[in-house]
C-alpha positions as a Markdown table, in Angstrom:
| # | Residue | x | y | z |
|---|---|---|---|---|
| 1 | Unk | 42.6 | 137.6 | 165.6 |
| 2 | Unk | 46.0 | 138.6 | 166.9 |
| 3 | Unk | 48.9 | 136.1 | 167.1 |
| 4 | Unk | 48.5 | 136.0 | 170.8 |
| 5 | Unk | 44.9 | 134.8 | 170.4 |
| 6 | Unk | 45.6 | 132.5 | 167.5 |
| 7 | Unk | 44.5 | 128.9 | 167.9 |
| 8 | Unk | 45.6 | 125.8 | 166.1 |
| 9 | Unk | 43.9 | 122.5 | 165.7 |
| 10 | Unk | 46.1 | 119.7 | 166.9 |
| 11 | Unk | 43.8 | 116.7 | 166.5 |
| 12 | Unk | 40.3 | 115.6 | 165.5 |
| 13 | Unk | 38.5 | 112.8 | 167.2 |
| 14 | Unk | 35.1 | 111.2 | 167.0 |
| 15 | Unk | 32.8 | 112.5 | 169.8 |
| 16 | Unk | 33.5 | 114.5 | 172.9 |
| 17 | Unk | 33.9 | 111.4 | 175.0 |
| 18 | Unk | 37.1 | 110.7 | 173.0 |
| 19 | Unk | 38.2 | 114.3 | 173.4 |
| 20 | Unk | 38.0 | 114.5 | 177.2 |
| 21 | Unk | 41.1 | 112.4 | 178.0 |
| 22 | Unk | 43.1 | 114.4 | 175.5 |
| 23 | Unk | 41.9 | 117.7 | 176.9 |
| 24 | Unk | 42.8 | 116.4 | 180.4 |
| 25 | Unk | 46.3 | 115.4 | 179.3 |
| 26 | Unk | 47.0 | 118.7 | 177.6 |
| 27 | Unk | 45.7 | 120.7 | 180.5 |
| 28 | Unk | 47.6 | 118.6 | 183.1 |
| 29 | Unk | 50.7 | 119.6 | 181.2 |
| 30 | Unk | 50.0 | 123.3 | 181.3 |
| 31 | Unk | 48.5 | 123.5 | 177.8 |
| 32 | Unk | 45.2 | 125.3 | 177.6 |
| 33 | Unk | 42.9 | 123.4 | 175.3 |
| 34 | Unk | 39.3 | 123.5 | 174.1 |
| 35 | Unk | 37.1 | 121.7 | 171.7 |
| 36 | Unk | 35.1 | 122.8 | 168.7 |
| 37 | Unk | 32.6 | 120.3 | 167.4 |
| 38 | Unk | 29.7 | 119.7 | 165.1 |
| 39 | Unk | 26.5 | 120.7 | 166.9 |
| 40 | Unk | 24.2 | 118.1 | 165.3 |
| 41 | Unk | 26.6 | 115.4 | 166.2 |
| 42 | Unk | 26.7 | 116.3 | 169.8 |
| 43 | Unk | 22.9 | 116.9 | 170.0 |
| 44 | Unk | 21.9 | 113.7 | 168.3 |
| 45 | Unk | 24.9 | 111.5 | 168.9 |
| 46 | Unk | 25.7 | 111.1 | 165.2 |
| 47 | Unk | 29.1 | 110.2 | 163.9 |
| 48 | Unk | 28.3 | 109.9 | 160.2 |
| 49 | Unk | 30.3 | 111.9 | 157.5 |
| 50 | Unk | 32.0 | 114.1 | 160.0 |
| 51 | Unk | 29.0 | 114.6 | 162.3 |
| 52 | Unk | 30.2 | 114.2 | 165.8 |
| 53 | Unk | 33.8 | 115.0 | 164.9 |
| 54 | Unk | 35.5 | 117.2 | 167.6 |
| 55 | Unk | 38.5 | 119.4 | 166.9 |
| 56 | Unk | 41.0 | 120.0 | 169.7 |
| 57 | Unk | 42.2 | 123.6 | 169.7 |
| 58 | Unk | 45.1 | 125.1 | 171.6 |
| 59 | Unk | 46.8 | 128.5 | 171.6 |
| 60 | Unk | 49.4 | 128.6 | 168.8 |
| 61 | Unk | 52.3 | 129.3 | 171.2 |
| 62 | Unk | 51.7 | 125.8 | 172.7 |
| 63 | Unk | 51.6 | 123.9 | 169.4 |
| 64 | Unk | 55.1 | 122.3 | 169.6 |
| 65 | Unk | 54.6 | 121.1 | 173.2 |
| 66 | Unk | 51.1 | 119.8 | 172.4 |
| 67 | Unk | 52.2 | 117.9 | 169.3 |
| 68 | Unk | 55.1 | 116.3 | 171.3 |
| 69 | Unk | 52.8 | 115.3 | 174.1 |
| 70 | Unk | 50.3 | 113.8 | 171.6 |
| 71 | Unk | 53.1 | 111.9 | 169.8 |
| 72 | Unk | 54.3 | 110.5 | 173.1 |
| 73 | Unk | 50.8 | 109.3 | 173.8 |
| 74 | Unk | 50.7 | 107.6 | 170.4 |
| 75 | Unk | 53.9 | 105.8 | 171.3 |
| 76 | Unk | 52.4 | 104.8 | 174.7 |
| 77 | Unk | 55.1 | 106.7 | 176.5 |
| 78 | Unk | 52.8 | 108.5 | 178.9 |
| 79 | Unk | 51.8 | 107.1 | 182.2 |
| 80 | Unk | 49.7 | 108.2 | 185.1 |
| 81 | Unk | 51.8 | 108.6 | 188.2 |
| 82 | Unk | 50.2 | 107.7 | 191.5 |
| 83 | Unk | 50.4 | 110.4 | 194.1 |
| 84 | Unk | 52.7 | 109.6 | 197.0 |
| 85 | Unk | 51.0 | 109.2 | 200.3 |
| 86 | Unk | 53.1 | 111.1 | 202.9 |
| 87 | Unk | 51.5 | 109.1 | 205.7 |
| 88 | Unk | 53.0 | 105.8 | 204.5 |
């Protein structure tokens, strides 16, 4: 794997349902992200001893920005802005 294609794991969460908002936040901030998870956990819904654990992976060149974004989320500094309605 070349440095351009290198991925880093920035977080592990329990289950894909917990991964989805994190993926959405990363992607909304221009950071490509994907998950890698335990197949048995996702098929059977197990969360025992690491089953159901999902790793969030990003390209290595986005690691600093992703970690800063995740840290801001942990500090509750992120908010969802409502879109302005041009019609009033």
